[in-house]
C-alpha positions, 0 to 999 in steps of 0.5 A, a space after each residue: 826812788 834812787 834818793 830813797 835807796 841812798 837814804 835807806 842805806 845811810 839810815 841803816 849804817 847810822 842805826 848800827 853806828 849808834 847801836 855800836 857806840 851808845 853803851 847806855 842802850 845796852 845797859 838798859 836792854 840788859 835791865 829790861 831783859 832781866 826784869 822781863 825774865 824776873 816778872 815771868 818767873 814770878 808769874 810762873 811761880 804764883 800760877 803754880 802755887 795757885 794750881 799745881 797742875 795748871 801747866 798740864 791743863 794749859 797744854 791740854 787746852 792748847 791742843 784741844 780748847 775746852 773750857 771744862 778742863 781749863 776753866 774760864 777763870 783760869 783763862 782770865 787770870 792768864 789774860 790779866 798776867 799777860 796784859 800786865 807783862 805787855 804793858 810793862 814791856 811797852 813802858 820799857 820800850 818807851 824809856 829806851 826810845 827816850 834814851 835813843 832820841 836823846 842821842 840822835 838829837 845830840 843831847 844824850 841824857 843820863 838815866 836820871 834825866 831820862 827818867 824825869 823826862 819819861 815821868 812827865 809823859 808817863 800817863 799818856 804812855 801808860 794809856 797807850 800801853 794799856 790800849 795796845 796790850 789789851 788789843 794784843 791780848 784780845 787778838 792773841 786769844 782769838 788766834 788760839 780759839 777761833 776757827 781758821 778763818 777767824 784766826 787768820 783775821 786775828 793774825 792780820 789784825 794783830 800785824 796791822 795794829 803793830 804796823 800802825 802803831 810803829 811810831 806811837 811811842 816816840 810821838 807820845 814822848 815828844 808831846 805831840 798829843 796825849 791821846 793814844 788814838 791820835 798818836 796812832 793816827 799820826 804814827 800811820 802818817 809817819 809810817 806812810 811817809 817813810 814806808 820804803 825806808 822802813 822796809 829796807 832798813 828793818 829788812 836789812 837789820 833782820 838779815 844781819 841779825 839772822 846771819 849772826 844767829 846762823 853763825 852762832 848756831 853753826 859754831 854751837 853745833 860744830 863745837 858741841 859735835 866735836 865735844 861729843 865725838 871726843 866724849 869730853 863733857 867739860 867741853 860740851 857744857 862749856 860750848 853750851 854755856 858759850 852758846 847761851 851767852 851768845 844768844 843772850 848777847 844777840 837778844 840784847 843787841 836786837 833790842 837795841 837795834 830795834 829801838 834805835 831803828 824806830 827812833 832814827 826813822 821817826 826823827 827822819 820823818 820829823 826832819 821831813 825825810 831829810 836824810 842829810 839833816 839826820 845824818 848831820 845830827 847823828 854825826 855831830 853826836 859821834 865827833 866834836 862839833 868843830 870837826 862836824 862843822 868842817 865836814 859839812 862845810 864842804 
């Protein structure tokens, strides 16, 4: 138990060390965020052009599900767009994991080399992304349309699937298997082998990110309140803009931390829960090999 706590502490520190130093992950996270917003905007525009009153119908349907006011065809169209969005999101996550694994394994690759590596594994990754997205969309539909018991079951199922497939993408990236179901089974084994570390590291990450969100909220509320107090609209707009930028930066940071955490915990399992070995690999990637050899010689 003590060894696992020590390993979890060191893994947590390594997550933030890598997240702090690897600028490529931030560049890609920014691109991922931009593409996601762009695709969502395109979907909104297309749906609005197709049915100008579709959003009024959607809100009415969410309040009281009724296939008369919100036809089945419209639901299917929403499901298809959601499915495509989730698939793209999974593929972005896989590319980010490839970047992070390269850093952790002391062989950081350029975007071009990472893309070549990603392209080789694209078909298995696409298969898993489609499977996972289909399950996610189906369970989300059940959550919104079933009775409270069915909705609860769908939520539990959704959470269980997300948990079970935690390491499926890095497993597929490594070429351990090409089968998405086999990758999920291996992911469950990897999760079981590092369950305690997963809970502690991810819980600590959530606490730190939550603390940062709280600080941003307090700063934004305090600054905006002062601006309103002195009726200075320039400062109000400035504080609102700064708050939005800080939230975007925090969102990018959370994407990077999530990616690095998954990649590092996966590598930890691959190294048979040898925290020292993982620490050595990451430490060597941050300083010269000569200096690292001296440190670990003692």
